[in-house]
N, C-alpha and C positions, 0 to 999 in steps of 0.2 A: 476635294477640298484645297482651297488655296489661300495663303496667308495674304490679308489686302496689301500689305506692307510693298509685297512686289508686284502689283498691278496698279497701285494708286496713282492715278495720273496728276498729282498735284507735287511739286517739287519744294517749293517754299513760298512764305508769306512773309513781304518785307516791303518798306517803304509803303505801305497801305495798298499793295497790289499783289495779286496772285500769279506766281510763275509755274508753269507746268513743266513736265519732264521735257516735253517737245520744243520749248521755248515759247510758247504762248503767253503774252501778257493780259491779264483779266483786272480791270478797275471796278468794284462794286459801288452801288448806293443803295441807300434806304427811301424809299418813295413814300412821301404821303400825299395820299390822292383825295380829291373831292370825296364829300361825303354822299351817299347813295341817296337819289331822289330829291337832290337839292339842283340838277343842271337843268337848263331848257335846251330846246332844242339847237338854239343858236351857240349856246355854250357848249354843247357836243361838236358842231363844226369847227368851233374855234378851238377847241382842243386836239380835235382831229388833226388840223392843220399844224399845230405847235408838234406834235409826235411826227409829223412828215418833214417840217423844218430841221428839227433836231436830229433825226437818223441820219438825212441826207448829208451831214456835214462828216459822218464818220467816214475814214478812209476806206478803200479797198481792201478786200480780204479781212474784214472786220466782221463782228457778230454780235447782232444785239439778241441779249438773252433777259426776257422779264419773267420772274419766279414768284407766283402769288401765292401764299400757305392761307389755307382755311382751316381753323381744326376748333373743335368745341373746348370751351373755357368755363369757369365758372367765376361769378361775380364776388369779390371779397369786400366786406364790409368793414367800414372803418368807424368801429364805435368810439375811438377817441375824438375824431373830428365832431360828431356830432353834438356832443355834451350830454347832459343827463336830461333833456327834455324828452319827455314820456312819448308824443308823437314820433319824434325823429329816431330815438330807439327802436320803437317798434316798426318803423319803416325800415331800418337796416336789417332788424333780424327777420323781415317779410322776404326782403329782396337777397339776403346772404345766400351763397351757394347756388344763384340762380343760374342755369347754363345758357350762353348764348355763345354766337359764332364769331371767333376772333379772325382778324385778317392782319397780315404782314405783306408788304411788297419789297422786292429787291430786283435790283437792275444791275445786270453784269454786261459790260461791255470788253470783248475779246479782240485783240489784234493777232491773227495767226502768224506763226513763224515764217520768214522767206522761205519760199520753195517747199513747204510743207502741202503734199497732197491731200486733198479731201478724204475724208474716211468714208467708207460704206458698209454694207452689211457684212461682207466677206473678209473684211480686215478691220480689226480693231486691238487697241493696245490690251484689252483683257485677254488677248488669245497669244500676245507675245511673251515670251519666256523673260526677257530684259528689256528695259526701255532707255536708250542712249539719247541725250540731246544731239540735235543735228546741228546746232550753231550756237555761238555764244551771242547774246544780246548787247548789243552797243548802245552808246548812251543817246545819239542823235534819232534812232528810230523810235526810242521810248518818248524821248521829248516831242517828237512830231505826234505822236499818238496821245500824249497828254494833252496837248495845244487842243486837238480835234475833240477829247474828253472835256475839256473846259468849255469849247463852244456848245456842246451838246447839253452841259448842265445849264449854262446862261439861258439858251433858248427856252428850256422847259421851266425855269425859275421866274422868266418874264413874262411868261403866259399868264401868270397868277392863279393857274387850276392846280400846280404841283409843287412841290418843294422836295429837295433831295439833300442828303445827308451821306457823304463819302465815309465808307467803312474804313476803321483803322485795323490795324493787325490783330489787335484782341478780338474785335467783332467779327474778324473772318476766321482766325485759328482756335480763338477761345481761350479760357485758361483754365486751371485745375478744378475750379468751382463752377462755372458758366460754360456752356457749350458755344461755339462759334459757329456761324452760317452754314461752314463745310460740314462740321460735325452734326449738327442738326438735320441735314439733309440726309447724310450718309445713314444715321440711326433714325431718322423720323422724329427728332425729338421737337416738343412743343416750346414756344418761347417761355424762357424761365423755368425750363425742366433741368433736373440736375444732369450731368452727363452722366451716360451711361450706355455701356458696350452691349450689342445684342448680334445675335448671329444672323447673317444675310444669306438667303437662300435663292438661288439663280436657276438652278436645275429642276425643270418641269414645272416650277412656279414661283413667284415674284412673293415673297415674305422676309420682313424685316422684325425679327424677334417673334413676336406673339401677334403682328399686325400683318393681315392677309393683303396683298396689294393686288390691284387690277390696273391694268394701263389703258387708255383709249384715246386714239390719234385723230386728227385732221392732217393727212398726210397725202393725199391724192386730190387733184381738181375735180376728178369725177364724183368725190364724196362733198365737196364743198356746196354751200347754197349759190342759188342761180343769181341771187343779188344780194350785196351787203352794201353797208353804210356805217357812218359814225354813231347813229341810233336806231332804235326801233322801238314801236309802240308796247307799253306795258298795259295787257288787256284788262289786269285786274282793278287799275286805277284810271282807265280810260273809258269813255263814253262814244257815243256816235257823233257829238258836236267835239268834244275836247279829247285831244290825243296826249297821253302821260308818256314821257320818253324816258328810256333809259338806255345805257350802253348797248351796243350791238353784242357784246360778248357778255355780259350781265348774268345770262342764265347759268352760265359757267362759273360764277364766281360767288357772291354771297347767297344768291337765290338757289344756291345747289345746297342741300339739306344733307351733306356728309364732309367726314374730314377727305382733305384732297389738296392737291398741289397741281397748279394751272400753269405749265411752261409753255412760253410764246417765243420761238426763234424766229429771227428774221436774218439771213445771211447776205452780206453785202459782197458782191463779187466784182469782177471786171465789167463793167457794163458793155464795152466795146466786145470783148470776147464772147459774153454770153450772146449779144445780138448776131455775131458773126456764126455762132453755132445754130441759131434759130434761122437764119436765112440757109444755112447747108441743109437743115431739117425740111424747111419748105420745098428747097429744089428736090431732094429726096422724094418726098410726098407729091410734088408735082410729076415725076416720071412714072410712078406709081399709081395716080388718080385713076388711069383709063381701067385699071386691074378691079379696082374695089370703092364703092360708093364712100366708105369709111375713111379712105385713104384721101378722098376728094375733100371730105368736111374738114378732116383736120388739115388739110392745106391751107383752106380758107381762114381757120381759126390761126394757125400760125400767121399767116398773112394780114390779118386783122392785128394780132399781137404786135409785130413788126411795124405796120402802119402807125398804131397809137404811141409807141415807144418813139418813133422819130417824130412825127405831128406834134405831139402834146409834151415832148422831152419828158416822159415818165423814164424812173428807174428803176430796170428790172432786177427782182431780187428772187430769192430762194426763199421759202417760209415753212413751217412745221408749227401744230399746237397739240398739245396732249395734257390728258386729266390723268394724274397719279391718284387715284383712291384708294382708301384703305380703311379695315374695319378689325376688331378683336375676333377671336376664334367665335366667339359666339353670334357676330353679325351675319346676316343672311346675306351671302354673297351675291345671290340672284337680285334683291332687294336694291345691293349696291349698284349692280349693272343697270337694273332700270332705272334709277335717279339719275344716272349721267347719261344714259340713252334719251331719256326724256328731254333732258337739259340741252342736249344738243340737237334735238329733233326741233325744240322751240326756235333754232338758229335756221329751221331747214337744212341743216346738215346730217349727213350719213355716219355714226360712229363705227370706228374701226376697233375691235378689240385685240391688241397685241398680244401673242401669246410667245412664238419662237423668239421675236426681234425684242421683247420688252427690256430684257436684261440689258443690251447694248443702250438703249434709248435712255433706260433709268443711269446707266453710268455715265452717258454725257450730259445728265441734269447736273451732276456735281459742279457746284459754281467753280468756274475758270477751266472746265473740260468741255466748253461748248464745240472745240474743233473736233472733237472726238466724234461729233453726232454723224450718223449714216446719212450720206447726201442722197442717197437713192430713196429715202423716206421723206422727202421734201417736194415741195410744187413750185413753178414758176409762176410768180404774179408780179403786179407793181406794187411800189413801196404804199402807195394810196391804199389799196386794197387790202394789202396786208397789215397796216396799223388799224383797220376796223375791227380786227380782231384781238386787238388788246383791250384788258379789262380797265375801266377807266374811274372806277368807283372804289370806295372802302366804307366800313362801317361807321356810325356816329361816334363822334368825340363830346366829352364833357366840355364846356366853356371854360376859361381861365376867369372870368369874370367873376369877381366877389359878389355882384348881387346876381339873382336868377331863382327860378323856382326848379322843382325836379319833375321832371316828364318821364314816360316811359319809352322806349324805343321801339321804334315800330316795327321790326320784323323779330326780336327775341322778347321783348319786353324789359330790356336791361335798364336801369335808373340813369338819366343821364341829368346833369346841370348844365340848365339851359337859360342863357340870359335874353327874356325876350324885349327890353326896354332899351338899355343903352347900347350894347353891342351892335344890333343892326343899326341904328343910326351910325356908329361909327365906320362901319363898312360901307354904308350908302345903300343899304338895301332898304331904309324906311327915312321919311323925313319928321314923323312925330310918334307920339307914345301912345296913343289912342289903341284900345282892344275891344275886339268884338268877339264875345264868348257865343259859340252856338252849341246847342245840345238837347235832347228829350228831357222829359221831367224825370228828375232825379238822378242825373248823371253827375252832378256835384258842381254846377256852374257857380253857385253861392260860396262854396268851399274853395273851389280855386280862386275866387276873386277876393277874398279875404285872405287868402294865402298869400297872394299877390302884394296886397297892401301891406299887410304884416311884414312881409319880408323887404319891402320898399323901405318901411320907417326905420328897421333895424340895421339897416345898411347906413343908415343917415341921408 
Protein backbone atom coordinates (compact mmCIF):
# COMPACT_ATOMS: atom_id res chain seq x y z
CA UNK A 1 0.00 0.00 0.00
CA UNK A 2 1.33 3.40 -1.01
CA UNK A 3 0.08 6.90 -0.27
CA UNK A 4 -1.29 8.55 -3.39
CA UNK A 5 0.40 11.86 -2.48
CA UNK A 6 3.80 10.30 -3.17
CA UNK A 7 2.98 9.15 -6.70
CA UNK A 8 0.26 11.63 -7.74
CA UNK A 9 1.34 13.17 -11.05
CA UNK A 10 -0.36 16.57 -10.70
CA UNK A 11 1.75 19.30 -9.11
CA UNK A 12 -0.50 22.36 -9.23
CA UNK A 13 -3.63 23.87 -10.76
CA UNK A 14 -3.37 27.58 -11.52
CA UNK A 15 -4.30 30.06 -14.25
CA UNK A 16 -6.99 27.60 -15.40
CA UNK A 17 -4.31 25.07 -16.36
CA UNK A 18 -2.90 21.84 -14.91
CA UNK A 19 0.84 21.58 -14.29
CA UNK A 20 2.27 18.10 -13.80
CA UNK A 21 5.31 17.28 -11.71
CA UNK A 22 7.20 16.62 -14.95
CA UNK A 23 6.43 20.10 -16.32
CA UNK A 24 3.58 19.17 -18.68
CA UNK A 25 0.92 21.85 -19.27
CA UNK A 26 -2.74 20.86 -19.72
CA UNK A 27 -5.71 23.03 -20.65
CA UNK A 28 -9.20 21.55 -20.16
CA UNK A 29 -12.54 22.28 -21.81
CA UNK A 30 -16.08 21.14 -21.20
CA UNK A 31 -17.62 20.33 -24.59
CA UNK A 32 -21.29 20.48 -25.55
CA UNK A 33 -21.82 18.12 -28.47
CA UNK A 34 -24.79 17.79 -30.86
CA UNK A 35 -27.74 15.70 -29.70
CA UNK A 36 -27.78 12.08 -30.80
CA UNK A 37 -29.90 11.17 -33.87
CA UNK A 38 -29.94 14.80 -35.07
CA UNK A 39 -27.07 14.81 -37.59
CA UNK A 40 -27.24 13.71 -41.20
CA UNK A 41 -24.60 12.14 -43.40
CA UNK A 42 -23.23 15.49 -44.59
CA UNK A 43 -23.23 16.84 -41.03
CA UNK A 44 -21.00 13.99 -39.88
CA UNK A 45 -18.60 14.68 -42.76
CA UNK A 46 -18.41 18.38 -41.92
CA UNK A 47 -18.02 17.72 -38.18
CA UNK A 48 -15.27 15.21 -38.90
CA UNK A 49 -13.34 17.73 -40.99
CA UNK A 50 -13.69 20.31 -38.20
CA UNK A 51 -12.02 17.90 -35.75
CA UNK A 52 -9.20 17.26 -38.22
CA UNK A 53 -8.55 20.96 -38.82
CA UNK A 54 -8.68 21.76 -35.10
CA UNK A 55 -6.24 19.03 -34.01
CA UNK A 56 -3.84 19.88 -36.82
CA UNK A 57 -3.12 23.32 -35.33
CA UNK A 58 -1.78 21.77 -32.11
CA UNK A 59 2.03 21.83 -31.90
CA UNK A 60 4.32 18.83 -32.05
CA UNK A 61 4.70 16.76 -28.85
CA UNK A 62 1.17 17.60 -27.74
CA UNK A 63 -1.63 15.26 -26.68
CA UNK A 64 -5.34 15.42 -27.46
CA UNK A 65 -7.32 13.58 -24.78
CA UNK A 66 -11.12 13.43 -25.01
CA UNK A 67 -12.88 11.90 -22.01
CA UNK A 68 -16.59 11.05 -22.14
CA UNK A 69 -18.43 10.05 -18.97
CA UNK A 70 -21.61 7.96 -19.04
CA UNK A 71 -23.34 7.26 -15.74
CA UNK A 72 -26.82 6.36 -14.51
CA UNK A 73 -28.71 9.31 -13.09
CA UNK A 74 -32.25 9.97 -11.92
CA UNK A 75 -34.67 12.63 -13.13
CA UNK A 76 -35.42 15.17 -10.41
CA UNK A 77 -38.93 16.57 -10.59
CA UNK A 78 -39.49 20.31 -10.07
CA UNK A 79 -42.85 20.48 -8.31
CA UNK A 80 -42.57 24.22 -7.60
CA UNK A 81 -42.20 25.06 -11.29
CA UNK A 82 -45.30 23.19 -12.52
CA UNK A 83 -47.65 24.91 -10.07
CA UNK A 84 -50.82 23.33 -8.71
CA UNK A 85 -52.31 21.94 -11.94
CA UNK A 86 -53.41 18.36 -11.40
CA UNK A 87 -52.13 16.95 -14.69
CA UNK A 88 -48.76 18.70 -14.40
CA UNK A 89 -48.24 17.48 -10.84
CA UNK A 90 -49.22 13.93 -11.83
CA UNK A 91 -46.78 14.04 -14.72
CA UNK A 92 -43.94 15.18 -12.44
CA UNK A 93 -44.72 12.41 -9.94
CA UNK A 94 -44.75 9.85 -12.74
CA UNK A 95 -41.31 10.82 -14.07
CA UNK A 96 -39.71 11.58 -10.70
CA UNK A 97 -36.56 9.46 -10.08
CA UNK A 98 -36.77 7.89 -13.55
CA UNK A 99 -33.29 6.52 -14.43
CA UNK A 100 -31.52 7.78 -17.53
CA UNK A 101 -28.03 7.81 -18.98
CA UNK A 102 -26.16 11.04 -18.22
CA UNK A 103 -23.23 12.23 -20.35
CA UNK A 104 -20.49 14.79 -19.85
CA UNK A 105 -17.58 15.44 -22.22
CA UNK A 106 -14.20 16.98 -21.43
CA UNK A 107 -11.25 17.70 -23.71
CA UNK A 108 -7.69 17.94 -22.35
CA UNK A 109 -4.91 19.46 -24.46
CA UNK A 110 -1.44 18.67 -23.09
CA UNK A 111 1.95 20.02 -24.12
CA UNK A 112 4.77 17.68 -23.12
CA UNK A 113 7.75 19.14 -21.30
CA UNK A 114 10.73 19.70 -23.59
CA UNK A 115 13.12 16.76 -23.56
CA UNK A 116 10.78 14.38 -21.76
CA UNK A 117 10.96 10.82 -23.06
CA UNK A 118 7.71 9.00 -23.87
CA UNK A 119 6.52 6.51 -21.28
CA UNK A 120 6.10 2.78 -21.85
CA UNK A 121 4.83 -0.19 -19.91
CA UNK A 122 8.23 -0.77 -18.30
CA UNK A 123 8.68 2.77 -16.93
CA UNK A 124 6.00 4.77 -15.17
CA UNK A 125 5.77 7.46 -12.50
CA UNK A 126 3.78 4.95 -10.44
CA UNK A 127 6.98 2.92 -9.98
CA UNK A 128 9.26 5.77 -8.97
CA UNK A 129 10.01 6.56 -5.34
CA UNK A 130 10.19 10.29 -6.02
CA UNK A 131 9.27 12.58 -8.88
CA UNK A 132 11.31 15.71 -9.59
CA UNK A 133 10.48 18.24 -12.33
CA UNK A 134 13.04 18.19 -15.09
CA UNK A 135 12.64 21.78 -16.20
CA UNK A 136 11.16 25.12 -15.26
CA UNK A 137 8.25 26.24 -17.41
CA UNK A 138 9.10 29.48 -19.17
CA UNK A 139 6.53 32.08 -20.21
CA UNK A 140 7.10 31.98 -23.99
CA UNK A 141 6.44 28.24 -24.53
CA UNK A 142 3.30 28.58 -22.45
CA UNK A 143 2.05 31.53 -24.52
CA UNK A 144 2.83 29.73 -27.81
CA UNK A 145 0.87 26.72 -26.62
CA UNK A 146 -2.04 28.93 -25.55
CA UNK A 147 -2.12 30.50 -29.02
CA UNK A 148 -2.55 27.01 -30.51
CA UNK A 149 -5.25 26.22 -27.94
CA UNK A 150 -7.09 29.40 -28.94
CA UNK A 151 -7.01 28.40 -32.60
CA UNK A 152 -8.25 24.92 -31.67
CA UNK A 153 -11.16 26.40 -29.75
CA UNK A 154 -12.06 28.85 -32.51
CA UNK A 155 -12.09 26.23 -35.27
CA UNK A 156 -14.40 23.89 -33.36
CA UNK A 157 -16.71 26.71 -32.24
CA UNK A 158 -16.98 28.17 -35.74
CA UNK A 159 -18.04 24.78 -37.09
CA UNK A 160 -21.40 25.26 -35.36
CA UNK A 161 -21.50 21.68 -34.07
CA UNK A 162 -19.83 22.04 -30.67
CA UNK A 163 -19.36 24.68 -28.00
CA UNK A 164 -16.40 24.73 -25.61
CA UNK A 165 -16.14 26.14 -22.10
CA UNK A 166 -12.72 26.57 -20.51
CA UNK A 167 -12.56 24.93 -17.08
CA UNK A 168 -11.30 27.20 -14.30
CA UNK A 169 -9.30 26.27 -11.20
CA UNK A 170 -12.35 25.30 -9.12
CA UNK A 171 -13.74 23.08 -11.88
CA UNK A 172 -10.38 21.33 -12.19
CA UNK A 173 -9.32 20.93 -8.55
CA UNK A 174 -12.73 21.21 -6.87
CA UNK A 175 -13.81 22.82 -3.62
CA UNK A 176 -14.67 21.57 -0.15
CA UNK A 177 -18.27 20.84 -1.21
CA UNK A 178 -17.85 19.99 -4.90
CA UNK A 179 -15.43 17.58 -6.52
CA UNK A 180 -13.34 18.79 -9.43
CA UNK A 181 -12.78 16.84 -12.62
CA UNK A 182 -9.47 15.43 -11.32
CA UNK A 183 -11.02 14.16 -8.09
CA UNK A 184 -14.03 12.82 -9.96
CA UNK A 185 -11.86 10.62 -12.15
CA UNK A 186 -9.65 9.31 -9.35
CA UNK A 187 -12.59 8.31 -7.14
CA UNK A 188 -15.17 7.73 -9.94
CA UNK A 189 -17.57 10.37 -8.62
CA UNK A 190 -20.57 11.30 -10.71
CA UNK A 191 -21.39 14.91 -11.54
CA UNK A 192 -22.89 16.62 -8.49
CA UNK A 193 -21.87 13.80 -6.14
CA UNK A 194 -20.40 14.82 -2.80
CA UNK A 195 -16.58 14.50 -2.51
CA UNK A 196 -15.78 11.08 -1.09
CA UNK A 197 -12.41 9.43 -0.48
CA UNK A 198 -12.34 5.81 -1.64
CA UNK A 199 -9.74 3.08 -1.56
CA UNK A 200 -8.09 2.34 -4.90
CA UNK A 201 -7.05 -1.26 -5.61
CA UNK A 202 -4.52 -1.80 -8.42
CA UNK A 203 -2.97 -5.14 -7.42
CA UNK A 204 -4.68 -8.12 -9.01
CA UNK A 205 -7.84 -6.19 -9.89
CA UNK A 206 -8.82 -2.62 -10.68
CA UNK A 207 -11.36 -1.31 -8.18
CA UNK A 208 -12.29 2.08 -6.73
CA UNK A 209 -14.16 1.70 -3.47
CA UNK A 210 -16.98 -0.80 -4.04
CA UNK A 211 -16.89 -0.27 -7.81
CA UNK A 212 -15.20 -3.11 -9.67
CA UNK A 213 -13.72 -1.87 -12.95
CA UNK A 214 -12.87 -3.53 -16.24
CA UNK A 215 -10.73 -1.92 -18.94
CA UNK A 216 -11.08 -2.69 -22.64
CA UNK A 217 -8.69 -1.19 -25.18
CA UNK A 218 -8.22 -0.64 -28.90
CA UNK A 219 -4.45 -0.35 -29.00
CA UNK A 220 -3.29 -2.52 -31.89
CA UNK A 221 -3.88 -2.05 -35.60
CA UNK A 222 -4.76 -5.73 -35.92
CA UNK A 223 -7.70 -5.23 -33.52
CA UNK A 224 -9.17 -2.31 -35.47
CA UNK A 225 -11.92 -2.51 -38.11
CA UNK A 226 -10.82 -2.84 -41.72
CA UNK A 227 -12.76 0.30 -42.65
CA UNK A 228 -13.68 3.40 -40.65
CA UNK A 229 -15.45 6.65 -41.40
CA UNK A 230 -17.23 9.60 -39.79
CA UNK A 231 -20.55 7.68 -39.67
CA UNK A 232 -22.15 4.26 -39.79
CA UNK A 233 -25.70 3.05 -40.40
CA UNK A 234 -27.93 2.50 -37.38
CA UNK A 235 -29.77 -0.67 -38.33
CA UNK A 236 -32.59 -0.20 -35.82
CA UNK A 237 -33.83 2.95 -37.60
CA UNK A 238 -32.65 2.09 -41.12
CA UNK A 239 -34.49 0.38 -43.96
CA UNK A 240 -33.43 -1.10 -47.28
CA UNK A 241 -34.02 2.25 -48.99
CA UNK A 242 -33.25 4.72 -46.21
CA UNK A 243 -30.04 4.74 -44.17
CA UNK A 244 -30.09 6.33 -40.72
CA UNK A 245 -26.68 7.71 -39.73
CA UNK A 246 -24.96 7.75 -36.34
CA UNK A 247 -21.36 8.42 -35.42
CA UNK A 248 -18.81 5.69 -36.03
CA UNK A 249 -18.02 5.44 -32.30
CA UNK A 250 -21.61 5.90 -31.08
CA UNK A 251 -21.90 2.21 -30.00
CA UNK A 252 -19.33 3.04 -27.30
CA UNK A 253 -21.22 6.15 -26.19
CA UNK A 254 -24.84 6.56 -25.16
CA UNK A 255 -25.78 3.29 -26.87
CA UNK A 256 -23.60 1.32 -24.41
CA UNK A 257 -25.89 0.47 -21.50
CA UNK A 258 -23.53 0.58 -18.51
CA UNK A 259 -21.57 3.07 -16.42
CA UNK A 260 -18.34 3.75 -18.27
CA UNK A 261 -15.71 6.27 -19.33
CA UNK A 262 -14.56 6.41 -22.95
CA UNK A 263 -10.99 7.75 -23.26
CA UNK A 264 -9.78 8.84 -26.69
CA UNK A 265 -6.10 9.74 -27.14
CA UNK A 266 -4.34 11.24 -30.15
CA UNK A 267 -0.60 11.82 -29.73
CA UNK A 268 0.93 14.38 -32.10
CA UNK A 269 4.65 13.90 -32.55
CA UNK A 270 7.29 15.14 -34.96
CA UNK A 271 5.95 14.13 -38.39
CA UNK A 272 9.41 14.23 -40.01
CA UNK A 273 10.94 11.90 -37.42
CA UNK A 274 7.97 9.56 -37.59
CA UNK A 275 8.26 9.18 -41.37
CA UNK A 276 12.02 8.70 -41.04
CA UNK A 277 11.47 5.81 -38.59
CA UNK A 278 8.86 4.29 -40.89
CA UNK A 279 11.30 4.50 -43.80
CA UNK A 280 13.96 2.72 -41.75
CA UNK A 281 11.38 0.05 -40.88
CA UNK A 282 10.52 -0.38 -44.57
CA UNK A 283 14.18 -0.89 -45.47
CA UNK A 284 14.58 -3.44 -42.66
CA UNK A 285 11.51 -5.35 -43.83
CA UNK A 286 12.77 -5.18 -47.40
CA UNK A 287 15.96 -6.99 -46.43
CA UNK A 288 13.94 -9.65 -44.56
CA UNK A 289 11.16 -10.07 -47.13
CA UNK A 290 12.96 -12.95 -48.86
CA UNK A 291 12.80 -15.05 -45.67
CA UNK A 292 9.12 -14.65 -44.83
CA UNK A 293 5.92 -13.80 -46.66
CA UNK A 294 4.72 -11.93 -43.54
CA UNK A 295 7.71 -9.60 -43.83
CA UNK A 296 6.87 -8.94 -47.48
CA UNK A 297 3.27 -8.06 -46.59
CA UNK A 298 4.43 -5.78 -43.76
CA UNK A 299 6.88 -4.10 -46.15
CA UNK A 300 4.11 -3.37 -48.66
CA UNK A 301 1.83 -2.01 -45.94
CA UNK A 302 4.58 0.28 -44.61
CA UNK A 303 5.34 1.45 -48.14
CA UNK A 304 1.67 2.27 -48.74
CA UNK A 305 1.59 4.20 -45.46
CA UNK A 306 4.59 6.31 -46.51
CA UNK A 307 3.21 6.93 -49.99
CA UNK A 308 -0.12 8.15 -48.64
CA UNK A 309 1.56 10.36 -46.05
CA UNK A 310 3.66 12.12 -48.68
CA UNK A 311 1.25 12.23 -51.63
CA UNK A 312 -1.87 13.26 -49.69
CA UNK A 313 -0.08 15.35 -47.03
CA UNK A 314 -1.44 13.24 -44.18
CA UNK A 315 -0.40 13.88 -40.59
CA UNK A 316 0.89 10.67 -38.96
CA UNK A 317 -0.16 10.32 -35.31
CA UNK A 318 -0.36 7.68 -32.61
CA UNK A 319 -3.76 6.84 -31.16
CA UNK A 320 -5.36 4.79 -28.41
CA UNK A 321 -8.96 4.27 -27.30
CA UNK A 322 -10.25 2.51 -24.20
CA UNK A 323 -13.45 1.91 -22.27
CA UNK A 324 -13.34 1.87 -18.46
CA UNK A 325 -16.57 0.20 -17.30
CA UNK A 326 -17.59 -0.46 -13.73
CA UNK A 327 -20.34 -1.82 -11.54
CA UNK A 328 -20.96 -2.43 -7.87
CA UNK A 329 -20.27 -5.69 -6.12
CA UNK A 330 -23.65 -7.13 -7.11
CA UNK A 331 -23.19 -6.38 -10.79
CA UNK A 332 -22.41 -9.41 -12.92
CA UNK A 333 -18.94 -8.80 -14.31
CA UNK A 334 -19.57 -11.24 -17.15
CA UNK A 335 -22.58 -9.22 -18.28
CA UNK A 336 -20.51 -6.05 -18.14
CA UNK A 337 -17.82 -7.70 -20.27
CA UNK A 338 -20.38 -8.91 -22.79
CA UNK A 339 -21.93 -5.45 -23.18
CA UNK A 340 -18.61 -3.74 -23.94
CA UNK A 341 -17.43 -6.55 -26.23
CA UNK A 342 -20.71 -6.45 -28.14
CA UNK A 343 -20.47 -2.66 -28.56
CA UNK A 344 -16.95 -2.92 -29.99
CA UNK A 345 -18.05 -5.78 -32.23
CA UNK A 346 -20.64 -3.44 -33.78
CA UNK A 347 -17.68 -1.39 -35.01
CA UNK A 348 -16.02 -4.57 -36.36
CA UNK A 349 -13.30 -4.12 -33.74
CA UNK A 350 -11.76 -6.83 -31.56
CA UNK A 351 -11.73 -5.75 -27.89
CA UNK A 352 -8.80 -6.53 -25.65
CA UNK A 353 -9.43 -6.74 -21.92
CA UNK A 354 -6.48 -5.29 -20.05
CA UNK A 355 -5.39 -6.96 -16.84
CA UNK A 356 -1.70 -6.42 -16.07
CA UNK A 357 -1.54 -3.11 -17.95
CA UNK A 358 -4.85 -1.74 -16.66
CA UNK A 359 -3.43 0.17 -13.66
CA UNK A 360 -0.96 2.17 -15.76
CA UNK A 361 -3.55 3.00 -18.43
CA UNK A 362 -6.01 4.06 -15.72
CA UNK A 363 -3.27 6.16 -14.08
CA UNK A 364 -2.50 7.91 -17.38
CA UNK A 365 -6.20 8.80 -17.71
CA UNK A 366 -5.99 11.25 -14.80
CA UNK A 367 -6.66 14.69 -16.32
CA UNK A 368 -3.30 16.31 -17.03
CA UNK A 369 -1.35 13.04 -16.98
CA UNK A 370 -1.64 12.07 -20.63
CA UNK A 371 2.16 12.18 -21.04
CA UNK A 372 2.41 9.13 -18.76
CA UNK A 373 0.51 6.98 -21.21
CA UNK A 374 2.52 3.89 -22.30
CA UNK A 375 3.32 4.47 -25.96
CA UNK A 376 3.68 0.76 -26.65
CA UNK A 377 -0.12 0.56 -26.22
CA UNK A 378 -0.72 2.92 -29.15
CA UNK A 379 -0.90 2.34 -32.89
CA UNK A 380 0.29 4.39 -35.88
CA UNK A 381 -2.38 5.94 -38.08
CA UNK A 382 -3.30 9.18 -39.80
CA UNK A 383 -5.23 11.97 -38.13
CA UNK A 384 -8.20 11.53 -40.50
CA UNK A 385 -8.64 7.91 -39.42
CA UNK A 386 -8.01 8.59 -35.71
CA UNK A 387 -10.76 11.22 -35.48
CA UNK A 388 -13.30 8.69 -36.78
CA UNK A 389 -13.15 7.03 -33.35
CA UNK A 390 -14.20 10.22 -31.51
CA UNK A 391 -17.71 10.25 -30.05
CA UNK A 392 -19.57 13.12 -31.68
CA UNK A 393 -22.98 13.09 -29.94
CA UNK A 394 -24.52 13.62 -26.53
CA UNK A 395 -27.95 13.17 -24.96
CA UNK A 396 -31.02 15.29 -25.57
CA UNK A 397 -31.35 18.69 -23.88
CA UNK A 398 -34.49 20.60 -22.91
CA UNK A 399 -35.17 23.74 -24.87
CA UNK A 400 -34.80 27.09 -23.10
CA UNK A 401 -37.77 28.46 -25.04
CA UNK A 402 -40.74 29.45 -22.81
CA UNK A 403 -43.17 27.85 -25.27
CA UNK A 404 -43.17 24.13 -25.95
CA UNK A 405 -44.54 20.70 -25.16
CA UNK A 406 -43.19 17.86 -23.07
CA UNK A 407 -41.94 14.83 -24.98
CA UNK A 408 -40.23 11.62 -23.92
CA UNK A 409 -36.54 11.22 -24.68
CA UNK A 410 -35.94 8.51 -27.27
CA UNK A 411 -33.47 6.29 -25.39
CA UNK A 412 -34.58 6.33 -21.74
CA UNK A 413 -37.95 8.10 -21.73
CA UNK A 414 -36.67 11.11 -19.78
CA UNK A 415 -39.16 14.04 -20.10
CA UNK A 416 -37.83 16.91 -22.22
CA UNK A 417 -39.25 20.39 -22.88
CA UNK A 418 -39.31 20.84 -26.68
CA UNK A 419 -40.29 23.89 -28.72
CA UNK A 420 -41.65 22.52 -32.02
CA UNK A 421 -43.03 25.86 -33.21
CA UNK A 422 -40.78 28.92 -32.81
CA UNK A 423 -37.30 27.49 -32.21
CA UNK A 424 -37.10 25.47 -35.47
CA UNK A 425 -37.89 28.64 -37.42
CA UNK A 426 -35.29 30.71 -35.56
CA UNK A 427 -32.63 28.05 -36.23
CA UNK A 428 -33.56 27.74 -39.90
CA UNK A 429 -34.82 24.15 -39.67
CA UNK A 430 -38.31 25.04 -40.92
CA UNK A 431 -40.13 27.93 -42.62
CA UNK A 432 -43.68 27.32 -41.36
CA UNK A 433 -45.48 26.13 -38.26
CA UNK A 434 -47.70 23.48 -39.84
CA UNK A 435 -47.80 20.15 -37.99
CA UNK A 436 -48.51 16.62 -39.16
CA UNK A 437 -49.33 14.04 -36.49
CA UNK A 438 -49.31 10.36 -37.44
CA UNK A 439 -50.27 7.53 -35.09
CA UNK A 440 -52.56 4.52 -34.68
CA UNK A 441 -55.96 4.64 -33.05
CA UNK A 442 -55.74 5.45 -29.34
CA UNK A 443 -52.20 6.81 -29.50
CA UNK A 444 -53.22 10.23 -28.19
CA UNK A 445 -53.29 12.37 -31.35
CA UNK A 446 -56.22 14.48 -30.19
CA UNK A 447 -54.74 14.96 -26.71
CA UNK A 448 -51.40 15.99 -28.20
CA UNK A 449 -53.09 18.49 -30.54
CA UNK A 450 -55.18 20.03 -27.76
CA UNK A 451 -52.13 20.24 -25.50
CA UNK A 452 -50.17 22.13 -28.17
CA UNK A 453 -53.03 24.56 -28.78
CA UNK A 454 -53.54 25.18 -25.05
CA UNK A 455 -49.82 25.74 -24.48
CA UNK A 456 -49.66 28.15 -27.39
CA UNK A 457 -52.47 30.33 -26.07
CA UNK A 458 -51.18 30.18 -22.50
CA UNK A 459 -47.88 31.61 -23.70
CA UNK A 460 -49.70 34.34 -25.60
